[in-house]
C-alpha positions as CSV (number, residue, x, y, z in Angstrom):
1,M,82.4,90.7,131.6
2,D,85.3,93.0,130.4
3,P,84.7,94.6,127.1
4,V,86.4,93.5,123.9
5,L,88.7,96.2,122.6
6,V,88.3,96.8,118.9
7,V,91.2,98.8,117.4
8,G,90.2,100.5,114.2
9,A,86.8,101.8,113.3
10,G,86.9,100.9,109.6
11,P,84.4,98.5,107.9
12,V,86.1,95.4,109.5
13,G,86.4,96.9,113.0
14,L,82.8,98.2,113.0
15,A,81.5,94.9,111.6
16,A,83.3,92.9,114.3
17,A,82.0,95.3,117.0
18,A,78.4,95.0,115.6
19,F,78.6,91.2,115.6
20,L,80.0,91.2,119.2
21,A,77.3,93.6,120.4
22,H,74.6,91.5,118.6
23,A,75.8,88.6,120.8
24,G,75.6,90.7,123.9
25,T,79.4,91.0,124.3
26,P,80.4,94.5,125.6
27,V,82.7,96.3,123.1
28,R,84.9,99.4,123.1
29,I,86.1,100.8,119.8
30,I,89.1,103.1,119.4
31,D,90.5,104.7,116.2
32,A,93.4,107.1,115.6
33,N,91.1,109.3,113.4
34,A,88.5,111.7,114.8
35,A,86.3,111.5,111.7
36,P,85.7,109.3,108.6
37,T,88.3,109.7,105.9
38,T,87.5,111.3,102.6
39,L,90.2,109.3,100.7
40,S,90.1,106.1,98.7
41,K,88.1,103.3,100.2
42,A,86.7,100.0,99.0
43,L,83.6,100.3,96.7
44,V,82.4,96.7,96.2
45,L,80.4,94.3,98.4
46,W,80.1,90.8,96.9
47,R,77.2,88.5,97.6
48,H,78.8,86.4,100.2
49,S,79.7,89.5,102.3
50,L,76.1,90.8,101.9
51,L,74.8,87.4,103.2
52,T,77.3,87.4,106.0
53,L,76.1,90.9,107.1
54,A,72.5,90.0,106.7
55,P,71.9,89.4,110.5
56,L,73.0,92.9,111.2
57,I,70.7,94.5,108.7
58,P,67.2,95.5,110.1
59,P,64.5,93.3,108.6
60,S,63.0,96.4,107.0
61,Y,66.1,96.6,104.8
62,W,66.9,93.1,104.0
63,H,104.6,88.5,113.6
64,S,106.4,87.6,110.8
65,I,105.0,88.8,107.6
66,A,105.5,87.2,104.2
67,S,105.4,90.1,101.7
68,T,105.9,91.2,98.2
69,T,105.9,94.7,96.7
70,L,105.0,94.7,93.1
71,D,107.3,96.8,90.9
72,Q,104.4,98.9,89.5
73,R,103.6,102.5,90.0
74,W,99.9,103.3,90.2
75,L,98.2,106.7,90.1
76,L,94.9,107.3,91.8
77,G,92.6,110.3,92.0
78,D,89.0,111.5,92.5
79,F,87.9,114.3,90.1
80,K,84.8,116.4,89.6
81,Y,83.8,116.1,85.9
82,E,81.3,116.9,83.3
83,V,80.2,115.3,80.1
84,D,81.2,117.4,77.0
85,A,80.4,116.2,73.5
86,A,83.2,118.4,72.2
87,I,85.8,116.5,74.2
88,N,87.6,113.6,72.5
89,A,86.4,114.4,69.0
90,A,89.0,112.1,67.5
91,H,87.5,109.1,69.3
92,K,83.7,109.2,68.9
93,P,81.7,106.8,71.2
94,Q,80.8,103.5,69.4
95,H,78.8,102.0,72.2
96,K,76.1,103.2,74.6
97,C,78.4,102.7,77.6
98,E,81.0,105.0,76.0
99,G,80.7,108.8,76.1
100,S,79.4,108.8,79.7
101,L,79.4,106.6,82.8
102,Q,76.5,105.6,85.0
103,P,76.9,105.1,88.8
104,G,77.4,101.4,89.6
105,T,79.5,100.8,86.5
106,L,83.2,100.0,86.2
107,F,85.1,100.9,83.0
108,M,88.4,99.0,82.7
109,N,90.7,99.6,79.7
110,P,94.1,97.9,79.2
111,T,96.2,100.2,77.1
112,D,99.8,100.4,75.9
113,V,100.5,102.9,78.6
114,G,99.0,100.7,81.4
115,L,95.8,99.5,82.8
116,M,93.2,102.2,83.5
117,G,90.0,102.1,85.4
118,L,87.1,104.6,85.7
119,I,84.6,104.4,88.6
120,P,81.8,106.9,88.9
121,L,81.1,107.5,92.6
122,G,77.3,107.1,93.0
123,N,77.2,108.7,96.5
124,R,79.1,111.8,95.1
125,D,77.2,113.1,92.1
126,G,79.5,114.4,89.4
127,Q,82.6,112.7,90.8
128,L,84.8,110.1,89.2
129,R,87.6,107.9,90.5
130,V,90.5,107.2,88.0
131,V,93.1,104.5,88.6
132,W,96.1,104.2,86.3
133,N,99.0,101.7,86.2
134,A,101.3,104.5,84.8
135,D,104.8,103.2,85.7
136,A,107.2,105.4,83.7
137,H,104.6,107.1,81.6
138,C,104.0,109.8,84.1
139,P,107.3,110.1,86.0
140,G,106.6,113.3,88.0
141,E,103.9,114.3,90.4
142,P,100.5,113.5,88.8
143,T,98.3,116.4,87.6
144,I,94.8,116.7,86.3
145,E,96.3,117.4,82.9
146,D,98.0,113.9,82.9
147,F,94.7,112.2,83.7
148,Q,92.8,114.3,81.1
149,Q,95.3,113.4,78.4
150,L,95.0,109.7,79.4
151,L,91.2,109.8,79.0
152,T,91.4,111.6,75.7
153,A,94.1,109.5,74.1
154,H,93.0,106.1,75.2
155,T,89.3,106.0,75.7
156,R,86.2,107.2,73.8
157,Q,84.8,108.8,77.0
158,Q,83.6,112.3,76.4
159,I,84.5,113.5,79.9
160,R,86.1,116.7,80.9
161,L,87.9,116.6,84.3
162,T,87.2,120.0,85.9
163,E,88.7,119.8,89.4
164,P,90.8,117.3,91.3
165,V,89.4,116.3,94.8
166,W,92.7,114.5,95.6
167,L,95.6,112.9,93.7
168,S,97.9,110.2,94.9
169,E,100.3,107.4,93.8
170,F,100.9,104.0,95.4
171,K,102.6,100.7,95.1
172,I,100.8,97.4,95.6
173,N,101.9,95.2,98.5
174,E,101.0,91.6,99.0
175,R,101.3,90.7,102.6
176,Q,99.9,88.3,105.2
177,V,100.8,87.7,108.8
178,Q,101.6,84.2,109.7
179,S,99.2,84.1,112.6
180,Y,95.9,85.9,113.1
181,V,95.8,84.8,116.8
182,H,98.4,86.1,119.4
183,H,99.0,85.9,123.1
184,N,96.5,83.0,123.7
185,G,93.7,84.8,122.0
186,R,94.2,88.2,123.7
187,V,95.2,89.8,120.4
188,L,93.4,88.9,117.2
189,L,94.0,90.3,113.7
190,A,91.5,90.8,110.9
191,G,91.1,92.7,107.7
192,D,94.0,94.8,106.5
193,A,95.9,94.1,109.8
194,A,96.0,90.5,108.7
195,H,96.3,90.6,104.9
196,I,96.7,93.2,102.2
197,H,96.8,92.8,98.4
198,S,95.9,94.6,95.2
199,P,92.4,96.1,94.7
200,A,91.8,93.8,91.7
201,G,88.6,91.9,92.1
202,G,87.3,94.2,94.9
203,L,88.1,91.5,97.5
204,G,89.9,93.3,100.3
205,M,87.0,94.7,102.4
206,N,84.9,91.7,101.6
207,T,87.5,89.3,103.0
208,G,87.9,91.5,106.1
209,L,84.1,91.6,106.8
210,Q,84.0,87.8,106.5
211,D,87.0,87.6,109.0
212,A,84.9,89.7,111.4
213,A,81.8,87.5,111.2
214,N,83.9,84.4,111.6
215,L,85.7,85.7,114.6
216,A,83.0,87.5,116.5
217,W,80.7,84.6,117.4
218,K,83.7,82.6,118.6
219,L,85.1,85.5,120.6
220,S,81.7,86.0,122.2
221,L,81.5,82.4,123.4
222,V,85.0,82.6,124.8
223,A,84.3,85.9,126.6
224,A,81.1,84.5,128.1
225,G,82.8,81.3,129.2
226,E,80.6,79.2,127.0
227,A,83.2,77.7,124.7
228,A,83.9,74.1,125.6
229,A,87.5,74.5,124.4
230,G,88.0,77.9,126.1
231,S,90.3,80.2,124.2
232,K,91.4,77.4,122.0
233,L,88.2,77.9,120.0
234,L,89.9,81.0,118.7
235,D,92.5,78.8,117.0
236,T,89.8,77.8,114.5
237,Y,89.6,81.4,113.4
238,Q,93.2,81.0,112.2
239,E,92.5,77.6,110.8
240,E,89.5,78.7,108.7
241,R,90.4,82.3,107.7
242,H,94.2,82.2,107.1
243,P,93.9,79.9,104.0
244,V,91.1,82.2,102.7
245,G,93.3,85.2,103.0
246,A,96.2,83.5,101.3
247,H,93.9,82.4,98.4
248,V,92.6,85.9,98.0
249,I,96.1,87.3,97.8
250,R,97.1,84.8,95.1
251,M,93.8,85.4,93.1
252,S,94.0,89.2,93.3
253,G,97.6,89.2,92.2
254,R,96.9,87.0,89.2
255,L,93.9,89.2,88.2
256,L,96.1,92.3,88.5
257,R,99.0,90.9,86.5
258,A,96.7,89.5,83.8
259,N,95.0,92.9,83.4
260,A,98.3,94.9,83.5
261,L,99.8,93.2,80.5
262,R,101.1,95.9,78.0
263,S,101.9,93.9,74.8
264,P,99.2,94.4,72.2
265,F,99.5,90.8,71.0
266,V,99.3,89.3,74.5
267,R,96.3,91.5,75.3
268,F,94.6,90.3,72.1
269,V,95.2,86.7,73.0
270,R,94.0,87.3,76.5
271,K,90.7,88.9,75.3
272,W,89.8,85.9,73.1
273,V,90.9,83.3,75.7
274,L,88.7,85.0,78.3
275,R,85.8,85.1,75.9
276,A,86.1,81.4,75.3
277,L,86.3,80.7,79.0
278,V,83.2,82.7,80.0
279,A,81.3,81.1,77.1
280,V,81.4,77.8,79.1
281,P,78.7,78.0,81.7
282,S,80.4,75.8,84.3
283,L,83.7,77.8,84.0
284,A,81.9,81.1,84.1
285,A,80.0,80.1,87.2
286,K,83.3,79.0,88.9
287,M,84.9,82.4,88.1
288,V,81.9,84.3,89.5
289,S,81.9,82.1,92.7
290,A,85.6,82.8,93.2
291,L,84.9,86.5,93.2
292,T,81.7,86.5,95.2
293,G,83.1,84.2,97.9
294,D,80.5,81.5,97.3
295,E,83.1,78.8,97.1
296,I,84.4,79.4,100.6
297,C,84.1,76.2,102.5
298,Y,85.5,74.9,105.9
299,S,84.5,71.3,105.5
300,R,88.0,70.0,106.3
301,C,88.4,72.2,109.4
302,T,88.0,71.3,113.1
303,L,84.5,72.7,113.5
304,A,83.0,70.8,110.6
305,A,81.2,67.8,111.9
306,A,82.7,64.4,110.9
307,A,79.3,63.2,109.8
308,A,77.9,64.7,106.6
309,A,81.2,66.5,106.0
310,A,80.2,67.3,102.4
311,A,77.4,69.4,103.7
312,A,79.0,70.8,106.9
313,G,81.4,73.7,106.6
314,G,79.8,75.3,103.6
315,A,77.6,78.4,103.5
316,A,74.0,78.0,104.5
317,V,72.8,80.1,101.5
318,R,74.0,79.1,98.0
319,T,72.3,79.4,94.7
320,R,72.4,75.7,94.3
321,Q,70.9,75.1,97.8
322,P,68.7,78.0,98.9
323,A,68.1,78.5,102.6
324,T,64.8,77.2,104.0
325,A,62.5,79.5,105.9
326,A,63.7,77.9,109.1
327,E,67.3,78.4,108.3
328,R,66.8,82.0,107.5
329,Q,65.1,82.4,110.9
330,V,68.0,81.0,112.9
331,W,70.7,82.4,110.8
332,G,72.1,85.4,112.6
333,C,71.4,84.0,116.1
334,C,74.1,84.8,118.5
335,K,75.0,81.2,119.0
336,P,74.8,78.1,116.7
337,A,71.1,77.3,116.1
338,V,69.1,74.4,114.7
339,A,66.8,74.5,111.7
340,G,65.2,71.7,109.7
341,R,65.7,70.6,106.1
342,A,64.1,67.6,104.5
343,G,63.6,65.7,107.7
344,V,67.1,66.3,109.1
345,G,68.5,68.9,111.5
346,V,70.8,71.6,110.2
347,L,73.0,73.4,112.7
348,V,73.8,76.9,111.4
349,R,76.6,79.0,112.8
350,P,76.1,82.7,113.4
351,D,78.2,83.5,110.3
352,G,75.9,81.6,108.1
353,I,78.1,78.4,107.8
354,V,76.5,75.0,108.3
355,A,78.1,73.4,111.3
356,A,76.4,70.0,111.2
357,V,73.7,68.1,109.3
358,G,71.8,65.0,110.4
359,G,69.7,63.7,113.3
360,P,69.8,64.6,116.9
361,D,73.0,62.7,117.6
362,E,74.9,64.7,115.0
363,V,73.5,68.1,115.9
364,N,73.7,67.6,119.7
365,G,77.1,66.0,119.4
366,W,78.5,69.1,117.8
367,L,76.9,71.4,120.4
368,K,78.2,69.2,123.3
369,K,81.7,69.2,121.8
370,H,82.0,72.9,121.2
371,V,79.5,74.8,123.4
372,V,79.2,74.6,127.2
373,P,75.8,73.1,128.0
374,S,75.0,75.6,130.8
375,S,73.2,77.8,128.3
376,D,70.7,76.9,125.6
377,A,72.9,77.1,122.5
378,A,70.1,76.2,120.1
379,A,68.0,79.2,121.0
380,C,68.2,82.8,119.8
381,S,69.1,85.3,122.6
């Protein structure tokens, strides 16, 4: 079997390669860079992505592009810093989270000079990332003095920036290719090669990792000659993941625009409307599910069994429907595998999605339709 060529050794490329290798498909990875970058990268992994990656974690650790460029200027930088009680004397901390930041926290502050975010970098002690929707408020090349003035004037953080690690500016693009599958499945796009959007919500890397998991098991079956539909199985990657990418672009853009509002009155109204929404448990749960990816469902797509469509196509692990021990055992197999639940069979895809639910006819019917019967598709390999 010829190896699958993975172009790009970022999180998405490496995840795709890991899933392919897990399935026994030979892989070759190439990247233009000789070493990992030290510049800005994604910082957040949501629950659905962690569950998607679970099979790769050792048990001991359990061509036409539609695009928009937003007319906003963003400044970004990593700084070494220290906490100094003498800093920002005019704005004394009024809450325990003010005055210093702990790793794993995110401080967002909409101001009249633009949205600002502070992110302490847990893996780099004493280092802080600052992002600022500055637009015309900092027209020249950004300096450490600009960022220090921003912190002092618009927060109660008692932080002294001591040294810039790097500074940059960027504009936000919203783009998605029309097709993820090209040349009859010979070229497949995932992650930033397929979709790009604002960092609001921390959704970019997560969406790319889920692309990789969705694609890898299908590509492995095709490469091994075990896909009943041949390379057409790869069309379901487009069918399932392109709508998810489009939804993420829309949601991320709305989050960004809502948080970048400058009018004090509009920001005041937004704050109280948001508080009212999150006070309703059902609405709060829906908002969380939208961010974590728990609401992703392929129940209307080709690979969802016609029988039990309400159950098929959704994630095998959800807070409302925890995975059984049998499902956890088969989840992460290199091919769709069968588990039991309440007297019925549950066919779980390698990316953690339920393929079919029901008796032997439903489960075996799905396997016969999509997997060549020359190999035991219901067994881990």
